C-alpha positions as CSV (number, residue, x, y, z in Angstrom):
1,M,-74.1,8.9,137.4
2,F,-73.0,5.1,137.7
3,M,-74.6,2.7,135.4
4,V,-74.0,-0.9,134.2
5,I,-73.7,-1.9,130.5
6,V,-74.6,-5.6,129.8
7,G,-72.6,-6.7,126.8
8,S,-68.9,-6.2,125.8
9,G,-69.2,-6.5,122.1
10,V,-68.8,-3.4,119.7
11,S,-72.1,-1.9,120.9
12,G,-71.3,-2.2,124.6
13,L,-67.8,-0.9,124.3
14,T,-68.9,2.0,122.1
15,C,-71.7,2.8,124.5
16,G,-69.3,2.7,127.4
17,I,-66.8,5.2,125.7
18,R,-69.6,7.7,124.9
19,L,-71.2,7.5,128.4
20,L,-67.8,7.9,130.2
21,E,-66.9,10.8,128.0
22,A,-70.4,12.4,129.0
23,G,-69.2,12.2,132.5
24,H,-70.9,9.1,133.8
25,S,-69.3,6.3,135.6
26,V,-69.6,2.8,133.9
27,D,-69.2,-0.8,134.5
28,L,-69.3,-3.3,131.6
29,W,-70.5,-6.8,132.6
30,A,-70.3,-9.6,130.0
31,R,-70.1,-13.5,130.0
32,E,-67.6,-13.4,127.1
33,L,-65.0,-10.7,126.5
34,P,-62.9,-10.2,123.3
35,P,-61.6,-12.1,121.7
36,H,-64.4,-14.5,122.3
37,T,-67.4,-12.1,121.2
38,T,-69.5,-12.3,118.1
39,S,-68.0,-8.9,117.1
40,N,-64.6,-10.7,116.9
41,V,-65.9,-12.7,113.9
42,A,-67.2,-10.0,111.9
43,A,-65.7,-9.1,108.6
44,A,-66.2,-5.6,109.8
45,V,-66.5,-3.4,106.6
46,W,-68.9,-0.3,106.8
47,Y,-72.1,-1.3,105.2
48,P,-75.7,-0.9,106.6
49,Y,-76.6,-4.6,105.9
50,R,-79.8,-6.3,107.0
51,A,-80.7,-3.5,109.5
52,W,-84.1,-1.7,109.7
53,P,-85.8,0.9,109.6
54,Q,-83.9,2.6,106.9
55,E,-84.5,6.1,108.1
56,R,-83.0,5.6,111.4
57,V,-80.3,3.3,110.2
58,N,-79.2,5.8,107.8
59,V,-78.6,8.6,110.4
60,W,-76.9,6.1,112.6
61,A,-74.6,4.8,109.8
62,K,-73.7,8.2,108.5
63,R,-72.5,9.3,111.9
64,T,-70.5,6.0,112.4
65,Y,-69.0,6.5,109.1
66,A,-67.6,9.9,110.1
67,V,-66.2,8.7,113.4
68,L,-64.5,5.6,111.8
69,E,-63.0,7.7,109.1
70,S,-61.7,10.2,111.8
71,L,-60.2,7.2,113.8
72,A,-58.6,5.8,110.7
73,R,-56.8,9.2,110.1
74,E,-56.0,10.0,113.8
75,R,-55.5,6.6,115.7
76,P,-53.8,4.1,113.4
77,E,-53.6,1.6,116.4
78,A,-57.3,1.3,116.1
79,G,-56.9,-1.1,113.0
80,I,-59.4,0.9,110.6
81,L,-58.3,1.0,106.8
82,M,-60.2,3.2,104.3
83,V,-60.5,0.8,101.4
84,P,-62.0,1.6,97.9
85,G,-64.1,-0.9,96.2
86,V,-67.3,-1.8,94.4
87,E,-70.7,-3.3,94.9
88,V,-71.7,-5.0,91.7
89,F,-74.9,-6.2,90.0
90,R,-76.3,-8.2,87.0
91,R,-79.0,-5.6,86.4
92,R,-79.8,-2.0,86.3
93,V,-80.2,-0.6,89.8
94,E,-81.1,2.7,91.5
95,D,-78.7,4.5,93.8
96,P,-79.0,2.8,97.3
97,W,-80.8,4.4,100.1
98,W,-77.6,4.8,102.0
99,R,-75.7,6.7,99.3
100,D,-75.6,10.1,101.2
101,S,-73.7,8.5,104.0
102,V,-70.7,7.9,101.7
103,P,-68.7,11.0,100.7
104,D,-67.2,9.5,97.6
105,F,-70.1,7.5,96.2
106,R,-70.4,7.1,92.4
107,R,-71.4,4.8,89.8
108,A,-68.7,2.2,88.9
109,R,-67.1,2.5,85.5
110,S,-67.2,-0.5,83.3
111,E,-63.5,-1.4,83.8
112,E,-64.0,-1.5,87.5
113,L,-66.5,-4.3,87.2
114,P,-65.5,-8.0,87.1
115,P,-66.5,-9.8,83.9
116,G,-70.0,-10.5,83.4
117,L,-71.3,-7.8,85.9
118,L,-73.7,-5.2,84.4
119,E,-73.5,-2.3,86.9
120,G,-72.3,-1.2,90.3
121,Y,-71.3,1.4,92.9
122,H,-68.0,2.6,93.7
123,F,-67.1,4.2,97.2
124,T,-64.5,4.1,100.1
125,A,-65.5,2.1,103.2
126,P,-63.9,1.8,106.5
127,V,-62.6,-1.8,107.0
128,I,-62.2,-2.6,110.8
129,E,-59.7,-5.3,111.9
130,M,-61.6,-6.4,115.0
131,G,-58.5,-8.2,116.4
132,R,-56.9,-4.6,116.7
133,Y,-60.2,-2.5,117.1
134,L,-61.8,-4.3,120.1
135,P,-58.6,-4.1,122.2
136,F,-58.4,-0.5,121.2
137,L,-61.9,0.1,122.4
138,M,-61.4,-1.7,125.7
139,E,-58.3,0.3,126.4
140,R,-60.2,3.5,125.8
141,V,-62.9,2.4,128.1
142,R,-60.2,1.8,130.8
143,E,-58.4,5.0,130.2
144,L,-61.8,6.8,130.8
145,G,-62.1,5.1,134.2
146,G,-64.6,2.3,133.0
147,R,-64.5,-1.2,134.5
148,I,-64.9,-4.4,132.3
149,V,-66.0,-7.1,134.3
150,Q,-66.4,-10.8,133.1
151,R,-69.7,-12.2,134.7
152,E,-72.8,-13.9,133.4
153,V,-76.0,-11.9,133.5
154,R,-79.2,-13.8,133.3
155,S,-81.6,-10.9,133.9
156,L,-81.5,-7.2,134.3
157,E,-82.5,-7.5,137.8
158,E,-78.9,-8.4,138.6
159,A,-77.7,-5.2,137.3
160,W,-80.5,-3.1,138.7
161,E,-79.4,-4.3,142.2
162,R,-76.4,-2.2,141.6
163,T,-78.0,0.8,139.9
164,P,-81.2,2.0,138.5
165,V,-79.7,2.7,135.1
166,V,-78.7,-0.2,132.8
167,V,-77.7,-0.3,129.2
168,N,-78.7,-3.4,127.4
169,C,-76.1,-4.4,124.6
170,T,-76.6,-8.1,124.8
171,G,-77.2,-9.0,121.0
172,L,-78.8,-12.4,120.6
173,G,-78.6,-12.7,124.3
174,A,-81.5,-10.3,124.7
175,R,-83.7,-13.4,123.9
176,E,-82.9,-14.7,127.4
177,V,-82.0,-11.6,129.3
178,V,-85.1,-9.5,128.3
179,G,-87.3,-12.2,126.8
180,D,-87.1,-10.6,123.3
181,E,-88.6,-13.4,121.0
182,T,-88.2,-11.3,117.9
183,L,-84.5,-12.0,117.7
184,F,-83.1,-14.6,115.5
185,P,-79.6,-15.7,114.5
186,I,-78.3,-15.0,111.1
187,R,-75.5,-17.5,110.6
188,G,-72.4,-16.3,108.6
189,E,-69.3,-18.1,107.6
190,V,-66.1,-16.5,106.4
191,L,-62.6,-17.4,105.4
192,S,-59.3,-15.6,105.9
193,V,-56.9,-16.0,103.2
194,T,-53.3,-15.0,102.5
195,P,-51.8,-13.2,100.8
196,S,-54.6,-10.9,99.9
197,P,-55.4,-11.2,96.2
198,T,-56.6,-7.8,95.8
199,D,-56.5,-4.2,97.4
200,R,-60.2,-3.4,97.0
201,F,-63.4,-4.8,98.5
202,I,-66.0,-6.3,96.2
203,F,-69.5,-7.2,97.3
204,D,-72.0,-9.4,95.1
205,D,-75.1,-9.9,97.1
206,E,-77.0,-11.3,94.1
207,C,-74.9,-14.2,93.1
208,E,-77.3,-17.2,92.3
209,Q,-75.4,-19.6,94.5
210,G,-75.3,-17.2,97.7
211,I,-73.6,-14.0,98.7
212,A,-70.1,-13.2,97.9
213,Y,-67.7,-10.7,99.2
214,V,-64.1,-9.8,99.2
215,I,-62.5,-7.7,101.9
216,P,-58.9,-7.1,102.1
217,R,-57.0,-6.2,105.3
218,S,-53.5,-5.4,106.3
219,G,-52.5,-8.9,106.9
220,D,-55.1,-11.1,105.1
221,C,-58.2,-11.0,103.2
222,I,-61.8,-12.0,104.2
223,L,-63.9,-14.0,101.7
224,G,-67.5,-14.6,102.5
225,G,-70.2,-15.5,103.0
226,T,-73.4,-16.8,104.2
227,V,-76.7,-15.6,105.4
228,D,-78.5,-18.4,107.1
229,E,-81.5,-17.3,109.1
230,G,-82.4,-19.3,112.1
231,N,-79.3,-21.4,112.0
232,A,-77.5,-21.2,115.4
233,S,-74.7,-23.7,114.7
234,L,-71.1,-22.5,115.2
235,V,-69.4,-25.4,113.6
236,P,-67.7,-24.5,110.4
237,D,-68.8,-26.4,107.3
238,A,-66.2,-27.6,104.7
239,E,-68.7,-27.7,101.9
240,V,-69.8,-24.0,102.6
241,A,-66.1,-23.1,102.4
242,R,-65.7,-24.6,99.1
243,G,-68.8,-22.5,97.9
244,I,-67.3,-19.4,99.2
245,L,-64.2,-20.0,97.3
246,E,-66.2,-20.8,94.1
247,R,-68.5,-17.8,94.3
248,N,-65.6,-15.4,95.0
249,A,-63.2,-16.7,92.2
250,P,-65.0,-14.6,89.5
251,L,-64.6,-11.5,91.3
252,L,-60.8,-11.8,92.0
253,P,-57.9,-11.0,89.5
254,P,-57.3,-14.0,87.1
255,G,-54.7,-16.5,88.4
256,S,-54.9,-15.3,92.1
257,V,-53.0,-17.6,94.4
258,F,-53.7,-17.6,98.2
259,R,-54.3,-20.1,101.0
260,V,-57.0,-20.5,103.6
261,V,-55.7,-19.8,106.9
262,E,-58.9,-19.7,109.1
263,H,-62.6,-20.5,108.7
264,K,-64.8,-18.7,111.1
265,V,-68.5,-18.8,112.0
266,G,-70.5,-16.1,113.5
267,L,-74.1,-15.4,114.5
268,R,-75.5,-11.9,113.5
269,P,-78.4,-10.6,115.9
270,G,-81.3,-10.4,113.4
271,R,-84.4,-8.5,114.3
272,P,-87.3,-6.8,112.4
273,S,-85.9,-3.4,113.5
274,V,-82.9,-2.3,115.5
275,R,-83.8,-1.6,119.1
276,V,-82.6,1.6,120.4
277,E,-85.0,3.0,123.1
278,A,-85.5,3.5,126.9
279,E,-87.8,1.4,128.9
280,M,-89.0,2.4,132.3
281,S,-89.8,0.1,135.2
282,G,-90.9,2.2,138.0
283,E,-87.9,4.2,139.1
284,R,-85.6,2.0,137.2
285,V,-84.6,2.4,133.5
286,V,-83.0,0.2,130.6
287,V,-81.6,1.8,127.5
288,H,-81.8,-1.0,124.8
289,D,-79.0,-1.1,121.9
290,Y,-79.2,-4.4,120.1
291,G,-80.7,-6.1,117.2
292,H,-78.2,-4.6,114.5
293,G,-78.3,-7.6,112.1
294,G,-75.3,-7.5,109.9
295,A,-74.4,-3.9,110.7
296,G,-73.3,-3.9,114.4
297,V,-70.0,-2.1,113.6
298,T,-71.6,0.1,110.9
299,L,-74.2,1.5,113.3
300,S,-72.1,1.5,116.5
301,W,-71.1,5.2,117.1
302,G,-74.5,6.5,115.9
303,C,-76.3,4.2,118.2
304,A,-74.0,4.9,121.2
305,E,-74.7,8.6,120.9
306,E,-78.3,8.1,120.8
307,V,-77.9,6.0,123.9
308,V,-76.3,8.8,125.7
309,A,-79.1,11.2,124.8
310,L,-81.7,8.6,126.0
311,V,-79.9,8.3,129.3
312,A,-79.9,12.0,129.7
313,A,-83.6,12.2,129.1
314,H,-84.7,9.3,131.1
315,A,-82.4,8.8,133.9
316,R,-82.6,10.9,137.1
């Protein structure tokens, strides 16, 4: 069956691969292609961040972890690293709701915590280098016979003119494409620094001055970040950059020396719940896959496999 996927970020590309593998013919249409997508800005470490509802997110996240771990092992060109690290806290905490998604989850030992931190989780997470990963996904789409077409889509009617089956992976663009007013931007700023001051990730979501995280990669290290709901500005803020450096300094080894090589801004597609569902319009169907908050990569393969099942159940 031929279908059009609208959107070519990580969700659109991953859906394209799974649908092609299931025997469908696929065109991906998007106004922006990598490296100019929101997905390209993502720090892209596996973590189910600001995505709901927990029950569905946990299933998608666990499945995606397994696929990413397999790709890291079998396809080094995909740009996925399995990196150990810690999430840290200043208070006693329960195990997280996503703990069963991570094979090696355990409580952090005191010597694994930065000074002044009381408790933490230790686990290994896939770190996805989007500059390598998105081209890998695009090449896989093309290997399977899919087409990637750069074109602006203002409504689903344009895609329905070609096929009665459309997959909507437009992210924040779904506000305009399908009129979803529940979507909102969650602005994030990150810094790329070299050389990497550490070989482990560190997440500190409860710093008084704002969130802080350290994500080492093969050629640099990402320091973040911000969570600015409703702000759609894509202009980097020098004052925000200074704050990111200050918040992350206590998490890094003493005396760390590095330089900032890039300052990036992206807009996470916030929504009260991730939308993965089929919607009928007469004989036509759209399968939605958007609104992943800060967890687009983390949920991508699990959501894509549900999209394939929804297509099979609703498309005739």
